[in-house]
PDB file as gemmi writes it, atoms N, CA and C in Angstrom:
CRYST1    1.000    1.000    1.000  90.00  90.00  90.00 P 1                      
ATOM      1  N   MET A   1      94.842   0.161  13.962  1.00  0.00           N  
ATOM      2  CA  MET A   1      95.455   1.423  14.290  1.00  0.00           C  
ATOM      3  C   MET A   1      94.884   2.469  13.331  1.00  0.00           C  
ATOM      4  N   THR A   2      94.674   3.662  13.844  1.00  0.00           N  
ATOM      5  CA  THR A   2      94.125   4.726  13.009  1.00  0.00           C  
ATOM      6  C   THR A   2      95.018   5.962  13.045  1.00  0.00           C  
ATOM      7  N   ILE A   3      94.859   6.779  12.022  1.00  0.00           N  
ATOM      8  CA  ILE A   3      95.549   8.060  11.919  1.00  0.00           C  
ATOM      9  C   ILE A   3      94.513   9.051  11.371  1.00  0.00           C  
ATOM     10  N   THR A   4      94.553  10.275  11.854  1.00  0.00           N  
ATOM     11  CA  THR A   4      93.618  11.297  11.393  1.00  0.00           C  
ATOM     12  C   THR A   4      94.388  12.336  10.597  1.00  0.00           C  
ATOM     13  N   ILE A   5      93.953  12.566   9.351  1.00  0.00           N  
ATOM     14  CA  ILE A   5      94.587  13.556   8.480  1.00  0.00           C  
ATOM     15  C   ILE A   5      93.524  14.555   8.076  1.00  0.00           C  
ATOM     16  N   ASP A   6      93.705  15.805   8.455  1.00  0.00           N  
ATOM     17  CA  ASP A   6      92.743  16.871   8.153  1.00  0.00           C  
ATOM     18  C   ASP A   6      91.318  16.514   8.555  1.00  0.00           C  
ATOM     19  N   GLY A   7      91.162  15.909   9.722  1.00  0.00           N  
ATOM     20  CA  GLY A   7      89.841  15.594  10.240  1.00  0.00           C  
ATOM     21  C   GLY A   7      89.246  14.295   9.751  1.00  0.00           C  
ATOM     22  N   SER A   8      89.865  13.618   8.780  1.00  0.00           N  
ATOM     23  CA  SER A   8      89.377  12.336   8.278  1.00  0.00           C  
ATOM     24  C   SER A   8      90.205  11.214   8.897  1.00  0.00           C  
ATOM     25  N   GLU A   9      89.512  10.222   9.438  1.00  0.00           N  
ATOM     26  CA  GLU A   9      90.197   9.111  10.093  1.00  0.00           C  
ATOM     27  C   GLU A   9      90.413   7.965   9.115  1.00  0.00           C  
ATOM     28  N   TYR A  10      91.626   7.400   9.120  1.00  0.00           N  
ATOM     29  CA  TYR A  10      91.999   6.319   8.217  1.00  0.00           C  
ATOM     30  C   TYR A  10      92.548   5.157   9.021  1.00  0.00           C  
ATOM     31  N   SER A  11      92.310   3.960   8.529  1.00  0.00           N  
ATOM     32  CA  SER A  11      92.890   2.764   9.116  1.00  0.00           C  
ATOM     33  C   SER A  11      94.240   2.525   8.446  1.00  0.00           C  
ATOM     34  N   VAL A  12      95.272   2.313   9.255  1.00  0.00           N  
ATOM     35  CA  VAL A  12      96.596   2.034   8.709  1.00  0.00           C  
ATOM     36  C   VAL A  12      97.044   0.657   9.178  1.00  0.00           C  
ATOM     37  N   THR A  13      97.734  -0.052   8.289  1.00  0.00           N  
ATOM     38  CA  THR A  13      98.245  -1.364   8.651  1.00  0.00           C  
ATOM     39  C   THR A  13      99.612  -1.254   9.304  1.00  0.00           C  
ATOM     40  N   GLU A  14     100.316  -0.164   9.008  1.00  0.00           N  
ATOM     41  CA  GLU A  14     101.640   0.061   9.590  1.00  0.00           C  
ATOM     42  C   GLU A  14     101.882   1.558   9.714  1.00  0.00           C  
ATOM     43  N   LEU A  15     102.399   1.971  10.866  1.00  0.00           N  
ATOM     44  CA  LEU A  15     102.736   3.376  11.090  1.00  0.00           C  
ATOM     45  C   LEU A  15     104.087   3.444  11.784  1.00  0.00           C  
ATOM     46  N   ASN A  16     105.061   4.030  11.110  1.00  0.00           N  
ATOM     47  CA  ASN A  16     106.384   4.242  11.693  1.00  0.00           C  
ATOM     48  C   ASN A  16     106.501   5.721  12.029  1.00  0.00           C  
ATOM     49  N   ALA A  17     106.644   6.014  13.319  1.00  0.00           N  
ATOM     50  CA  ALA A  17     106.803   7.388  13.775  1.00  0.00           C  
ATOM     51  C   ALA A  17     108.217   7.526  14.316  1.00  0.00           C  
ATOM     52  N   LYS A  18     109.077   8.138  13.537  1.00  0.00           N  
ATOM     53  CA  LYS A  18     110.494   8.264  13.892  1.00  0.00           C  
ATOM     54  C   LYS A  18     110.779   9.719  14.242  1.00  0.00           C  
ATOM     55  N   ARG A  19     111.563   9.934  15.292  1.00  0.00           N  
ATOM     56  CA  ARG A  19     111.963  11.287  15.680  1.00  0.00           C  
ATOM     57  C   ARG A  19     113.307  11.585  15.036  1.00  0.00           C  
ATOM     58  N   GLU A  20     113.371  12.710  14.318  1.00  0.00           N  
ATOM     59  CA  GLU A  20     114.609  13.140  13.675  1.00  0.00           C  
ATOM     60  C   GLU A  20     115.123  14.387  14.367  1.00  0.00           C  
ATOM     61  N   ILE A  21     116.425  14.533  14.368  1.00  0.00           N  
ATOM     62  CA  ILE A  21     117.032  15.761  14.885  1.00  0.00           C  
ATOM     63  C   ILE A  21     117.294  16.676  13.702  1.00  0.00           C  
ATOM     64  N   ARG A  22     116.780  17.877  13.769  1.00  0.00           N  
ATOM     65  CA  ARG A  22     117.015  18.866  12.722  1.00  0.00           C  
ATOM     66  C   ARG A  22     117.706  20.071  13.345  1.00  0.00           C  
ATOM     67  N   GLN A  23     118.891  20.347  12.884  1.00  0.00           N  
ATOM     68  CA  GLN A  23     119.627  21.494  13.391  1.00  0.00           C  
ATOM     69  C   GLN A  23     119.121  22.742  12.695  1.00  0.00           C  
ATOM     70  N   THR A  24     118.785  23.746  13.475  1.00  0.00           N  
ATOM     71  CA  THR A  24     118.223  24.949  12.876  1.00  0.00           C  
ATOM     72  C   THR A  24     119.216  26.101  12.838  1.00  0.00           C  
ATOM     73  N   SER A  25     120.110  26.167  13.809  1.00  0.00           N  
ATOM     74  CA  SER A  25     121.051  27.286  13.820  1.00  0.00           C  
ATOM     75  C   SER A  25     122.277  26.940  14.651  1.00  0.00           C  
ATOM     76  N   ILE A  26     123.422  26.990  14.021  1.00  0.00           N  
ATOM     77  CA  ILE A  26     124.683  26.809  14.732  1.00  0.00           C  
ATOM     78  C   ILE A  26     125.585  27.972  14.334  1.00  0.00           C  
ATOM     79  N   GLN A  27     126.093  28.672  15.335  1.00  0.00           N  
ATOM     80  CA  GLN A  27     126.983  29.806  15.073  1.00  0.00           C  
ATOM     81  C   GLN A  27     128.277  29.603  15.839  1.00  0.00           C  
ATOM     82  N   TYR A  28     129.365  30.086  15.269  1.00  0.00           N  
ATOM     83  CA  TYR A  28     130.689  29.941  15.882  1.00  0.00           C  
ATOM     84  C   TYR A  28     131.336  31.310  16.012  1.00  0.00           C  
ATOM     85  N   ASN A  29     132.175  31.457  17.049  1.00  0.00           N  
ATOM     86  CA  ASN A  29     132.935  32.705  17.159  1.00  0.00           C  
ATOM     87  C   ASN A  29     134.225  32.571  16.349  1.00  0.00           C  
ATOM     88  N   THR A  30     135.067  33.597  16.374  1.00  0.00           N  
ATOM     89  CA  THR A  30     136.274  33.597  15.546  1.00  0.00           C  
ATOM     90  C   THR A  30     137.292  32.533  15.969  1.00  0.00           C  
ATOM     91  N   GLN A  31     137.202  32.026  17.218  1.00  0.00           N  
ATOM     92  CA  GLN A  31     138.095  30.965  17.673  1.00  0.00           C  
ATOM     93  C   GLN A  31     137.550  29.574  17.330  1.00  0.00           C  
ATOM     94  N   GLY A  32     136.349  29.515  16.740  1.00  0.00           N  
ATOM     95  CA  GLY A  32     135.755  28.238  16.372  1.00  0.00           C  
ATOM     96  C   GLY A  32     134.902  27.622  17.452  1.00  0.00           C  
ATOM     97  N   ASP A  33     134.665  28.357  18.558  1.00  0.00           N  
ATOM     98  CA  ASP A  33     133.811  27.832  19.629  1.00  0.00           C  
ATOM     99  C   ASP A  33     132.342  27.982  19.244  1.00  0.00           C  
ATOM    100  N   MET A  34     131.547  26.964  19.552  1.00  0.00           N  
ATOM    101  CA  MET A  34     130.118  27.019  19.257  1.00  0.00           C  
ATOM    102  C   MET A  34     129.434  27.943  20.250  1.00  0.00           C  
ATOM    103  N   LEU A  35     128.689  28.907  19.730  1.00  0.00           N  
ATOM    104  CA  LEU A  35     127.979  29.846  20.582  1.00  0.00           C  
ATOM    105  C   LEU A  35     126.510  29.465  20.755  1.00  0.00           C  
ATOM    106  N   ILE A  36     125.863  29.094  19.692  1.00  0.00           N  
ATOM    107  CA  ILE A  36     124.436  28.752  19.740  1.00  0.00           C  
ATOM    108  C   ILE A  36     124.236  27.446  18.988  1.00  0.00           C  
ATOM    109  N   ASP A  37     123.510  26.542  19.586  1.00  0.00           N  
ATOM    110  CA  ASP A  37     123.176  25.288  18.919  1.00  0.00           C  
ATOM    111  C   ASP A  37     121.703  25.013  19.200  1.00  0.00           C  
ATOM    112  N   MET A  38     120.857  25.364  18.265  1.00  0.00           N  
ATOM    113  CA  MET A  38     119.422  25.154  18.432  1.00  0.00           C  
ATOM    114  C   MET A  38     119.031  23.903  17.649  1.00  0.00           C  
ATOM    115  N   VAL A  39     118.557  22.897  18.359  1.00  0.00           N  
ATOM    116  CA  VAL A  39     118.209  21.625  17.725  1.00  0.00           C  
ATOM    117  C   VAL A  39     116.743  21.324  18.008  1.00  0.00           C  
ATOM    118  N   ASN A  40     116.030  20.953  16.965  1.00  0.00           N  
ATOM    119  CA  ASN A  40     114.630  20.563  17.114  1.00  0.00           C  
ATOM    120  C   ASN A  40     114.488  19.076  16.830  1.00  0.00           C  
ATOM    121  N   ARG A  41     113.612  18.436  17.538  1.00  0.00           N  
ATOM    122  CA  ARG A  41     113.272  17.047  17.251  1.00  0.00           C  
ATOM    123  C   ARG A  41     111.900  17.057  16.599  1.00  0.00           C  
ATOM    124  N   LYS A  42     111.833  16.471  15.413  1.00  0.00           N  
ATOM    125  CA  LYS A  42     110.591  16.462  14.646  1.00  0.00           C  
ATOM    126  C   LYS A  42     110.272  15.031  14.229  1.00  0.00           C  
ATOM    127  N   TYR A  43     108.985  14.785  14.009  1.00  0.00           N  
ATOM    128  CA  TYR A  43     108.541  13.457  13.586  1.00  0.00           C  
ATOM    129  C   TYR A  43     108.631  13.284  12.078  1.00  0.00           C  
ATOM    130  N   LEU A  44     108.978  12.084  11.670  1.00  0.00           N  
ATOM    131  CA  LEU A  44     108.876  11.622  10.293  1.00  0.00           C  
ATOM    132  C   LEU A  44     107.939  10.420  10.344  1.00  0.00           C  
ATOM    133  N   LEU A  45     106.780  10.539   9.691  1.00  0.00           N  
ATOM    134  CA  LEU A  45     105.789   9.470   9.697  1.00  0.00           C  
ATOM    135  C   LEU A  45     105.798   8.731   8.367  1.00  0.00           C  
ATOM    136  N   GLU A  46     105.751   7.423   8.444  1.00  0.00           N  
ATOM    137  CA  GLU A  46     105.599   6.582   7.267  1.00  0.00           C  
ATOM    138  C   GLU A  46     104.369   5.712   7.521  1.00  0.00           C  
ATOM    139  N   ALA A  47     103.293   5.986   6.783  1.00  0.00           N  
ATOM    140  CA  ALA A  47     102.023   5.290   6.988  1.00  0.00           C  
ATOM    141  C   ALA A  47     101.723   4.393   5.797  1.00  0.00           C  
ATOM    142  N   THR A  48     101.335   3.147   6.090  1.00  0.00           N  
ATOM    143  CA  THR A  48     100.877   2.214   5.075  1.00  0.00           C  
ATOM    144  C   THR A  48      99.399   1.962   5.349  1.00  0.00           C  
ATOM    145  N   PHE A  49      98.569   2.247   4.362  1.00  0.00           N  
ATOM    146  CA  PHE A  49      97.129   2.149   4.528  1.00  0.00           C  
ATOM    147  C   PHE A  49      96.627   0.793   4.062  1.00  0.00           C  
ATOM    148  N   GLY A  50      95.509   0.360   4.651  1.00  0.00           N  
ATOM    149  CA  GLY A  50      94.812  -0.835   4.176  1.00  0.00           C  
ATOM    150  C   GLY A  50      94.018  -0.471   2.936  1.00  0.00           C  
ATOM    151  N   LEU A  51      93.026  -1.268   2.608  1.00  0.00           N  
ATOM    152  CA  LEU A  51      92.194  -0.952   1.449  1.00  0.00           C  
ATOM    153  C   LEU A  51      91.374   0.303   1.726  1.00  0.00           C  
ATOM    154  N   LEU A  52      91.377   1.230   0.776  1.00  0.00           N  
ATOM    155  CA  LEU A  52      90.669   2.502   0.916  1.00  0.00           C  
ATOM    156  C   LEU A  52      89.518   2.571  -0.078  1.00  0.00           C  
ATOM    157  N   SER A  53      88.426   3.204   0.341  1.00  0.00           N  
ATOM    158  CA  SER A  53      87.288   3.402  -0.556  1.00  0.00           C  
ATOM    159  C   SER A  53      87.584   4.578  -1.485  1.00  0.00           C  
ATOM    160  N   GLU A  54      86.706   4.776  -2.467  1.00  0.00           N  
ATOM    161  CA  GLU A  54      86.889   5.901  -3.395  1.00  0.00           C  
ATOM    162  C   GLU A  54      86.832   7.234  -2.666  1.00  0.00           C  
ATOM    163  N   GLU A  55      85.951   7.341  -1.673  1.00  0.00           N  
ATOM    164  CA  GLU A  55      85.842   8.586  -0.901  1.00  0.00           C  
ATOM    165  C   GLU A  55      87.109   8.843  -0.093  1.00  0.00           C  
ATOM    166  N   GLU A  56      87.656   7.778   0.501  1.00  0.00           N  
ATOM    167  CA  GLU A  56      88.866   7.935   1.310  1.00  0.00           C  
ATOM    168  C   GLU A  56      90.067   8.336   0.449  1.00  0.00           C  
ATOM    169  N   ILE A  57      90.229   7.691  -0.719  1.00  0.00           N  
ATOM    170  CA  ILE A  57      91.382   8.035  -1.560  1.00  0.00           C  
ATOM    171  C   ILE A  57      91.237   9.454  -2.106  1.00  0.00           C  
ATOM    172  N   ALA A  58      90.002   9.879  -2.404  1.00  0.00           N  
ATOM    173  CA  ALA A  58      89.777  11.242  -2.880  1.00  0.00           C  
ATOM    174  C   ALA A  58      90.136  12.256  -1.787  1.00  0.00           C  
ATOM    175  N   ALA A  59      89.759  11.965  -0.536  1.00  0.00           N  
ATOM    176  CA  ALA A  59      90.093  12.857   0.579  1.00  0.00           C  
ATOM    177  C   ALA A  59      91.600  12.906   0.816  1.00  0.00           C  
ATOM    178  N   LEU A  60      92.282  11.747   0.694  1.00  0.00           N  
ATOM    179  CA  LEU A  60      93.741  11.715   0.867  1.00  0.00           C  
ATOM    180  C   LEU A  60      94.443  12.529  -0.222  1.00  0.00           C  
ATOM    181  N   ARG A  61      93.977  12.389  -1.456  1.00  0.00           N  
ATOM    182  CA  ARG A  61      94.582  13.155  -2.558  1.00  0.00           C  
ATOM    183  C   ARG A  61      94.359  14.642  -2.377  1.00  0.00           C  
ATOM    184  N   LYS A  62      93.182  15.023  -1.908  1.00  0.00           N  
ATOM    185  CA  LYS A  62      92.884  16.444  -1.666  1.00  0.00           C  
ATOM    186  C   LYS A  62      93.797  16.988  -0.568  1.00  0.00           C  
ATOM    187  N   SER A  63      94.001  16.196   0.484  1.00  0.00           N  
ATOM    188  CA  SER A  63      94.890  16.615   1.576  1.00  0.00           C  
ATOM    189  C   SER A  63      96.326  16.759   1.104  1.00  0.00           C  
ATOM    190  N   SER A  64      96.769  15.870   0.203  1.00  0.00           N  
ATOM    191  CA  SER A  64      98.159  15.912  -0.254  1.00  0.00           C  
ATOM    192  C   SER A  64      98.447  17.129  -1.137  1.00  0.00           C  
ATOM    193  N   GLU A  65      97.402  17.791  -1.632  1.00  0.00           N  
ATOM    194  CA  GLU A  65      97.596  18.991  -2.446  1.00  0.00           C  
ATOM    195  C   GLU A  65      97.945  20.212  -1.591  1.00  0.00           C  
ATOM    196  N   LYS A  66      97.602  20.161  -0.302  1.00  0.00           N  
ATOM    197  CA  LYS A  66      97.893  21.277   0.598  1.00  0.00           C  
ATOM    198  C   LYS A  66      99.369  21.256   0.984  1.00  0.00           C  
ATOM    199  N   ILE A  67      99.854  22.412   1.391  1.00  0.00           N  
ATOM    200  CA  ILE A  67     101.252  22.464   1.830  1.00  0.00           C  
ATOM    201  C   ILE A  67     101.409  21.741   3.167  1.00  0.00           C  
ATOM    202  N   PHE A  68     100.550  22.057   4.128  1.00  0.00           N  
ATOM    203  CA  PHE A  68     100.597  21.396   5.435  1.00  0.00           C  
ATOM    204  C   PHE A  68      99.214  20.885   5.801  1.00  0.00           C  
ATOM    205  N   VAL A  69      99.174  19.717   6.448  1.00  0.00           N  
ATOM    206  CA  VAL A  69      97.930  19.127   6.916  1.00  0.00           C  
ATOM    207  C   VAL A  69      98.074  18.788   8.403  1.00  0.00           C  
ATOM    208  N   SER A  70      96.954  18.811   9.100  1.00  0.00           N  
ATOM    209  CA  SER A  70      96.939  18.437  10.506  1.00  0.00           C  
ATOM    210  C   SER A  70      96.846  16.920  10.602  1.00  0.00           C  
ATOM    211  N   VAL A  71      97.752  16.311  11.374  1.00  0.00           N  
ATOM    212  CA  VAL A  71      97.791  14.859  11.526  1.00  0.00           C  
ATOM    213  C   VAL A  71      97.763  14.518  13.010  1.00  0.00           C  
ATOM    214  N   THR A  72      96.910  13.559  13.373  1.00  0.00           N  
ATOM    215  CA  THR A  72      96.825  13.078  14.743  1.00  0.00           C  
ATOM    216  C   THR A  72      97.159  11.595  14.743  1.00  0.00           C  
ATOM    217  N   PHE A  73      98.067  11.198  15.630  1.00  0.00           N  
ATOM    218  CA  PHE A  73      98.494   9.800  15.718  1.00  0.00           C  
ATOM    219  C   PHE A  73      98.922   9.496  17.143  1.00  0.00           C  
ATOM    220  N   ASP A  74      99.011   8.210  17.478  1.00  0.00           N  
ATOM    221  CA  ASP A  74      99.444   7.781  18.802  1.00  0.00           C  
ATOM    222  C   ASP A  74     100.956   7.631  18.832  1.00  0.00           C  
ATOM    223  N   ALA A  75     101.564   8.183  19.878  1.00  0.00           N  
ATOM    224  CA  ALA A  75     103.014   8.107  20.088  1.00  0.00           C  
ATOM    225  C   ALA A  75     103.255   7.740  21.551  1.00  0.00           C  
ATOM    226  N   PRO A  76     104.487   7.401  21.906  1.00  0.00           N  
ATOM    227  CA  PRO A  76     104.763   7.084  23.314  1.00  0.00           C  
ATOM    228  C   PRO A  76     104.395   8.218  24.270  1.00  0.00           C  
ATOM    229  N   GLU A  77     104.433   9.466  23.777  1.00  0.00           N  
ATOM    230  CA  GLU A  77     104.082  10.614  24.622  1.00  0.00           C  
ATOM    231  C   GLU A  77     102.568  10.793  24.749  1.00  0.00           C  
ATOM    232  N   GLY A  78     101.801  10.007  24.025  1.00  0.00           N  
ATOM    233  CA  GLY A  78     100.340  10.140  24.012  1.00  0.00           C  
ATOM    234  C   GLY A  78      99.865  10.470  22.609  1.00  0.00           C  
ATOM    235  N   LYS A  79      98.671  11.006  22.505  1.00  0.00           N  
ATOM    236  CA  LYS A  79      98.121  11.379  21.207  1.00  0.00           C  
ATOM    237  C   LYS A  79      98.745  12.693  20.766  1.00  0.00           C  
ATOM    238  N   ILE A  80      99.345  12.697  19.578  1.00  0.00           N  
ATOM    239  CA  ILE A  80     100.047  13.858  19.034  1.00  0.00           C  
ATOM    240  C   ILE A  80      99.231  14.441  17.891  1.00  0.00           C  
ATOM    241  N   THR A  81      99.060  15.760  17.868  1.00  0.00           N  
ATOM    242  CA  THR A  81      98.443  16.468  16.744  1.00  0.00           C  
ATOM    243  C   THR A  81      99.396  17.573  16.327  1.00  0.00           C  
ATOM    244  N   GLU A  82      99.923  17.476  15.122  1.00  0.00           N  
ATOM    245  CA  GLU A  82     100.872  18.453  14.593  1.00  0.00           C  
ATOM    246  C   GLU A  82     100.605  18.656  13.108  1.00  0.00           C  
ATOM    247  N   ASP A  83     101.227  19.692  12.548  1.00  0.00           N  
ATOM    248  CA  ASP A  83     101.143  19.940  11.113  1.00  0.00           C  
ATOM    249  C   ASP A  83     102.269  19.186  10.410  1.00  0.00           C  
ATOM    250  N   PHE A  84     101.911  18.541   9.296  1.00  0.00           N  
ATOM    251  CA  PHE A  84     102.868  17.749   8.533  1.00  0.00           C  
ATOM    252  C   PHE A  84     102.785  18.115   7.060  1.00  0.00           C  
ATOM    253  N   PHE A  85     103.880  17.861   6.363  1.00  0.00           N  
ATOM    254  CA  PHE A  85     103.964  18.013   4.916  1.00  0.00           C  
ATOM    255  C   PHE A  85     103.944  16.621   4.307  1.00  0.00           C  
ATOM    256  N   ILE A  86     103.027  16.380   3.349  1.00  0.00           N  
ATOM    257  CA  ILE A  86     102.976  15.099   2.646  1.00  0.00           C  
ATOM    258  C   ILE A  86     103.816  15.255   1.390  1.00  0.00           C  
ATOM    259  N   SER A  87     104.909  14.517   1.322  1.00  0.00           N  
ATOM    260  CA  SER A  87     105.874  14.732   0.244  1.00  0.00           C  
ATOM    261  C   SER A  87     105.489  14.089  -1.079  1.00  0.00           C  
ATOM    262  N   ASP A  88     104.535  13.161  -1.067  1.00  0.00           N  
ATOM    263  CA  ASP A  88     104.163  12.506  -2.316  1.00  0.00           C  
ATOM    264  C   ASP A  88     102.652  12.329  -2.395  1.00  0.00           C  
ATOM    265  N   GLU A  89     102.145  12.231  -3.621  1.00  0.00           N  
ATOM    266  CA  GLU A  89     100.713  12.029  -3.815  1.00  0.00           C  
ATOM    267  C   GLU A  89     100.399  10.546  -3.689  1.00  0.00           C  
ATOM    268  N   PRO A  90      99.279  10.206  -3.042  1.00  0.00           N  
ATOM    269  CA  PRO A  90      98.913   8.799  -2.942  1.00  0.00           C  
ATOM    270  C   PRO A  90      98.735   8.170  -4.315  1.00  0.00           C  
ATOM    271  N   ALA A  91      99.432   7.083  -4.574  1.00  0.00           N  
ATOM    272  CA  ALA A  91      99.360   6.387  -5.855  1.00  0.00           C  
ATOM    273  C   ALA A  91      98.917   4.952  -5.597  1.00  0.00           C  
ATOM    274  N   PRO A  92      97.611   4.716  -5.616  1.00  0.00           N  
ATOM    275  CA  PRO A  92      97.101   3.402  -5.248  1.00  0.00           C  
ATOM    276  C   PRO A  92      97.043   2.424  -6.412  1.00  0.00           C  
ATOM    277  N   VAL A  93      96.856   1.174  -6.043  1.00  0.00           N  
ATOM    278  CA  VAL A  93      96.586   0.103  -6.986  1.00  0.00           C  
ATOM    279  C   VAL A  93      95.088  -0.170  -6.895  1.00  0.00           C  
ATOM    280  N   VAL A  94      94.401  -0.197  -8.022  1.00  0.00           N  
ATOM    281  CA  VAL A  94      92.955  -0.403  -8.028  1.00  0.00           C  
ATOM    282  C   VAL A  94      92.646  -1.895  -7.930  1.00  0.00           C  
ATOM    283  N   THR A  95      91.731  -2.220  -7.021  1.00  0.00           N  
ATOM    284  CA  THR A  95      91.285  -3.589  -6.834  1.00  0.00           C  
ATOM    285  C   THR A  95      89.757  -3.588  -6.832  1.00  0.00           C  
ATOM    286  N   VAL A  96      89.155  -4.541  -7.497  1.00  0.00           N  
ATOM    287  CA  VAL A  96      87.701  -4.665  -7.479  1.00  0.00           C  
ATOM    288  C   VAL A  96      87.344  -5.917  -6.693  1.00  0.00           C  
ATOM    289  N   ILE A  97      86.582  -5.736  -5.612  1.00  0.00           N  
ATOM    290  CA  ILE A  97      86.164  -6.844  -4.763  1.00  0.00           C  
ATOM    291  C   ILE A  97      84.639  -6.795  -4.672  1.00  0.00           C  
ATOM    292  N   ASN A  98      83.993  -7.868  -5.112  1.00  0.00           N  
ATOM    293  CA  ASN A  98      82.524  -7.950  -5.117  1.00  0.00           C  
ATOM    294  C   ASN A  98      81.891  -6.745  -5.792  1.00  0.00           C  
ATOM    295  N   GLY A  99      82.476  -6.302  -6.879  1.00  0.00           N  
ATOM    296  CA  GLY A  99      81.932  -5.183  -7.641  1.00  0.00           C  
ATOM    297  C   GLY A  99      82.248  -3.810  -7.073  1.00  0.00           C  
ATOM    298  N   GLU A 100      82.907  -3.753  -5.922  1.00  0.00           N  
ATOM    299  CA  GLU A 100      83.263  -2.467  -5.314  1.00  0.00           C  
ATOM    300  C   GLU A 100      84.738  -2.173  -5.586  1.00  0.00           C  
ATOM    301  N   ARG A 101      85.003  -0.956  -6.051  1.00  0.00           N  
ATOM    302  CA  ARG A 101      86.375  -0.550  -6.353  1.00  0.00           C  
ATOM    303  C   ARG A 101      87.047  -0.069  -5.067  1.00  0.00           C  
ATOM    304  N   LEU A 102      88.161  -0.705  -4.736  1.00  0.00           N  
ATOM    305  CA  LEU A 102      88.938  -0.348  -3.552  1.00  0.00           C  
ATOM    306  C   LEU A 102      90.369  -0.052  -3.987  1.00  0.00           C  
ATOM    307  N   TYR A 103      91.078   0.676  -3.162  1.00  0.00           N  
ATOM    308  CA  TYR A 103      92.438   1.098  -3.484  1.00  0.00           C  
ATOM    309  C   TYR A 103      93.382   0.584  -2.412  1.00  0.00           C  
ATOM    310  N   GLY A 104      94.468  -0.043  -2.846  1.00  0.00           N  
ATOM    311  CA  GLY A 104      95.442  -0.597  -1.915  1.00  0.00           C  
ATOM    312  C   GLY A 104      96.848  -0.166  -2.278  1.00  0.00           C  
ATOM    313  N   GLY A 105      97.781  -0.527  -1.435  1.00  0.00           N  
ATOM    314  CA  GLY A 105      99.184  -0.217  -1.701  1.00  0.00           C  
ATOM    315  C   GLY A 105      99.560   1.232  -1.495  1.00  0.00           C  
ATOM    316  N   VAL A 106      98.763   1.966  -0.729  1.00  0.00           N  
ATOM    317  CA  VAL A 106      99.042   3.392  -0.514  1.00  0.00           C  
ATOM    318  C   VAL A 106      99.997   3.553   0.667  1.00  0.00           C  
ATOM    319  N   LYS A 107     101.112   4.207   0.403  1.00  0.00           N  
ATOM    320  CA  LYS A 107     102.094   4.530   1.439  1.00  0.00           C  
ATOM    321  C   LYS A 107     102.393   6.015   1.354  1.00  0.00           C  
ATOM    322  N   LEU A 108     102.422   6.671   2.505  1.00  0.00           N  
ATOM    323  CA  LEU A 108     102.730   8.102   2.546  1.00  0.00           C  
ATOM    324  C   LEU A 108     103.863   8.374   3.512  1.00  0.00           C  
ATOM    325  N   THR A 109     104.716   9.303   3.138  1.00  0.00           N  
ATOM    326  CA  THR A 109     105.759   9.798   4.021  1.00  0.00           C  
ATOM    327  C   THR A 109     105.412  11.243   4.356  1.00  0.00           C  
ATOM    328  N   MET A 110     105.374  11.540   5.655  1.00  0.00           N  
ATOM    329  CA  MET A 110     105.003  12.881   6.106  1.00  0.00           C  
ATOM    330  C   MET A 110     106.072  13.426   7.051  1.00  0.00           C  
ATOM    331  N   LYS A 111     106.449  14.680   6.840  1.00  0.00           N  
ATOM    332  CA  LYS A 111     107.441  15.321   7.693  1.00  0.00           C  
ATOM    333  C   LYS A 111     106.789  16.440   8.491  1.00  0.00           C  
ATOM    334  N   GLN A 112     107.104  16.487   9.781  1.00  0.00           N  
ATOM    335  CA  GLN A 112     106.526  17.500  10.658  1.00  0.00           C  
ATOM    336  C   GLN A 112     107.046  18.883  10.295  1.00  0.00           C  
ATOM    337  N   ARG A 113     106.176  19.830  10.377  1.00  0.00           N  
ATOM    338  CA  ARG A 113     106.500  21.231  10.076  1.00  0.00           C  
ATOM    339  C   ARG A 113     107.522  21.786  11.035  1.00  0.00           C  
TER     340      ARG A 113                                                      
END                                                                             
């Protein structure tokens, strides 16, 4: 399975795409009756990455410095491309395999704008 973040494609071992309800505006009249109820459904993504190369982890860290990044992923509705906020910086575990440095254990939580 793959996910695209800011134009760079990454292999993920696990991707949880959950839809959350976010209430944006609720107003009541003086009798307590609801007049306006605007509710948005937004995605919350939790991605677990496989082993990443030095170039991939550098690109992920650069993307996490931005306020919003473009993310493309597969959902039941089809391929979704939306802006997301990455709430944490990728913090990998360094592994050396056959002399090549790889990064594992990277998990990111992203909230749709």
